[in-house]
Structures are given as C-alpha cells and as structure tokens.
N, C-alpha and C positions, 0 to 999 in steps of 0.2 A: 504494500500500500504506500501511496505517496500523499504527503500533506505539506503545508507551508504555514509559517508563522512569522509574525512581526513582533520583535521584542524592543520595548523602549529601553533606554539606558538603565533605569532603575530595575526593570524586570530582568535584564541581562545580568546585572550584578547579583541579584538574589538567586537566579538560576545557577550562575557560576559558583556561588557560595555553597549551594546544595551539592554541586558536583565535587567541590573540594572536600567537603565533609565525608562524602561517600567514597572518595578515592582510597584504594587499598593501602597506599603508603601512609596516608593521614590516619586511617583507621588503626593501623599498626602502631603508630606513634601515640595515638590517644590511649591505646590499651597498655603500652609498655614503655613509652619514652616521653620525650618533651616536644611540644609544639609551640613555636613562637609565631604569633601573628603580629607583624609590624603594622604601623599606622598606615592608613590609606582609605580611600573612599570605598573601593570594592572590598578591601579587607575588613571594613566595619561590618559588612554583611557576613563575611566569613566568621568573624568573632561572634556575631549573634547566632549563627547556625551551630557553632561548636559548643557554645555555652547554653543554648536554648534560653537566652536572656536578651532583653532589649539592650540596644547599644545607643549611646549618644553620638549619632553620626556627625553632628556638628563639631565635636571635639576629636573624633577618631580619624584624623587626617593630618598630614604633614605638608608636603608640597601639593599645590593644587593649580589647575589651569582654569581660569575664568575667562576674562578678556585679555589675560596676560599670564606669564609664568609667575606664580605667586606662592605665598605661604598661608596656610590656614590661620585665620585670625585667632583661633582658640587652641593653637598648637600645644600650649603648655598645660592644658586641662586633662589630657588623657595620656596613658602610658600603654606600651605594647602589652598584648595579652600573652601570658605565659601559662601553659598547661603542662602539668606533670602527671602522667597516667590519667589524663582527663580532668584533673582538678586544678583550678586556678591557684597559682602561687605567686608570691613576691620574692624575688631573689636578686641579690646584688649583681651588677653587670659582669664583673670579672669572674665571679663564681659561676654564673650562667654560661659564659663562654667556655670556661674550663671544663664544664660538665658535658658539653655537647659531643656527640659521636654518632656512629652508624645507628640508624633506626629513629633518629630525631628528625624533625622537620622545621624549616624556616619558611613561613609564608610571606612572600614579598611581591607586591604589585608592580606594575610598570606603566609607562606612558606611551609606548609604541611597540608594535609587533611587526617584524619585517617578513618578507616572503620565505626566509630560510629558517623561521622558527625561533629567531633570536629576539629577545625582549629588550627594549631600551628603557633605561631608568634615568630621568633627568636628575642631575645633581647640582644643587646650589651651594651646599656646604663645601668648604675648602678641603675637608678631609673625606668627603664622599657620603656623609650622613649615614643612613641606615645601611647602604651598600658597604661602606667602609667598615662599619661595625660588625656586620655578620657574614658577608659573602666570602671574604678570604678564609675565615675560620671554617665555614661550612664546606667550601671546596677542598680545603686542606685535609679535613677529617672525614669526608664522605657523608656529611649531613645532607639530606635531601632538601632541595629548594623547590617549593611549589609556587607557581606563578599564576595567579588568577588575573585574567585580562580579557577584555571584550574584543571581539572582532572589529568593533567600531574604531579601535585604535590601530588597525592595520595600515601600514605605509608601504610604499613601493621601493624605498631606498634600503640600502644595507646599513644596519645599525653599526657594524664594524667600521664601515667607511665614515659614517657620521661622527663616530667617536674620535676620529682623527681630525675632524674639522670644527667641532664644537669645543667649548671650554670657556669658563667665566673670564679668563684673561685674554681670550681671542676675540670675544664679541664686544663691539663698541656701540651698537645701536640696536634697540629692540623694545619689545613690549614686556616689561617686568624685569625679573631677576635673571641675569645671565647665568647659564648653566653649561655643564658638560653632560655627556650621556654615557652611561655604562652599558656594555653589551652583556646582558644577563641571560644565562642558560639554566635550564632546569626542567621541571615537569610543568609544561604550559597547560593551563586549563581555560579554554574559551567556552563559549556557548556550545560549540561542537563537541568537545570532550565531555562537558557536563551532561549533555543529552545522551551521549553514548554510554557513560557510566551509569546514569540513572535508569535508562530505558532500553539500552541495546539497540537504539536506532542510529542510522547513518544520517548525519546532518551535513549540509553544504551551504556555504555562504553565497547568496545569490544577489544581494543588494544591500546598500547602506544609505541611511539618511532618509529624509522626507520633509514634510511640512507639518505644522501644528504638532499634534501628538507624536508624529513620526520623526521629529528632529532628533538626530543622533541614533536612530533606530537601526536594527540589524534584521534583515529578512533572511530566513533559512528555508531550505527544502529538506523535508524529512522523508526517509525511506526505511521500510522495515516491515515486520509482521504487523497485521492490522491492530492487534491489541496494544502493541508497543507504541505505534504511531498515535493511536487515539489517546493513550495515557500521557504521552509527551505533549500532545496538543492540549489536553485538558489542564495540565500543570501550567502551561504558558498562559492559558486564558485566566487562570487563578492569579497569576503573577501580574496581570494587568491592573489589579487593584492595589499593588504595592505603592505606598505613599512615597513621594519624592522627598528625600532628606534635604535639609538646608545646611549648606557648608559655605562659609563666607571667607573670601580672601582678605589678607591684611591690608594691602595697599588700596 
C-alpha cells in the first residue's frame, strides 16, 4: 500500500523524538547505560519522550535560527538531560565525561543534513560549545551519537566543504552571530528513520515547504503493508494537533 503525509515542523520533531526513543541503541542505553540529551529544539521533544514528562521548550534550546543565527534568550534556564539506567540524575561534568563508554548515548541535534548523511552543527562558541564538550570524548571511546534532525534541514552542499569555508573569524558580514560548522556523524534519525523504526514502513522525501500551515513542512511517500501504512498515517494525523512551542532568540 502507498500513502502520503505532510508533516509540519513541530509534528516532525515529535515524530523524530518517538523514533529516537524506540531506537534499539537508545533502548539499550536506557536499560543499562547513560543517555545524555543536549539542549536543542528537537531534543526538547526527545527529552519529553524519554522522561514521559512535559518539557519547557522555551528554555531547552541553545543556538537557534530565527531571522538570524542567534542564541536562545533563556539559555541559562535549563540544563542537559542526563539519564542513568532510565533515571534522571545530576552529575558533575568531569565525572560524567569520565564515566562514558560503549553502550552510552549522546543525543545531539544539528542545523543541516547534507546528501552524504553528514550533519552540520553551527558553532558560535570559540571552543565548539556542546560539540567541543562531548563529541571528541564520544568518538574516542565508542559512545554512540544519535542525531535527530528533520529532512527540512536538508542542503545540497557538502558539510565537509562548508566546514573549510565557515568560521567566526572568517565571516565579516551577516545576519546574527558568526559561526563555524562541525561535520557530525552518527546515527541520523529523520522522519524517514523514525517511521521505519516505529512502523516498518518505507518513507521517501518527496517535497519540502509550502504556504500557511505548510511553511517548513516535509511531504513523504509511505510504502509498506496496509496495516503499517495506515498506522503510520494515523500517528501523523494525531501529531497535527501538537502545539507549537515558543522559543525566542536573544538578539
């Protein structure tokens, strides 16, 4: 059976978050290891799904893009979510980094997804911000990096190439805070992977954007067994009622 759906940005974020929670790597870490959910607009939905609790979306963000490259006006109000064996914990940064190993997961969002499956993370902080804090340790120790990101962030350029051309000290004119971009690799979960994990349907990106309620939307083709396609379609229809969170930039 074939079907098709249109996902608004907020519906996409909730769908992707459900896919992250159901991913076998994340399920394993929730049962036996550590899961770190870094700040981010999509990650706020991931945090909500993993804890089954409401999240203050306005606070659970760091860098944001509104009409410029910006920083969340409430960035100091929330901290990253840390779960050990599924339970929320508070742990000092050095101790947390020292404890990470195989079987643990860092959830890190991104700003762009290139045709080669590499995610780009804009970096305004001189030392790389969240990327500088977690990615080197994760890659050195074999900690899984899970990257929830919407297909709406797809670009046609190579992130690796852009990384050589961007940088806060290279840019002299622009909208907002000048940034570099980090080529992040890991387990990318878009709307496609989320639907495959949740319903065993094949999904394909067929269109982006629209007008009115369709601004920023992603249109997908669904294929699979009738029961699976209908179940996936039904969930997407439910997600259309997801309220739009309010996140405000600082500048």
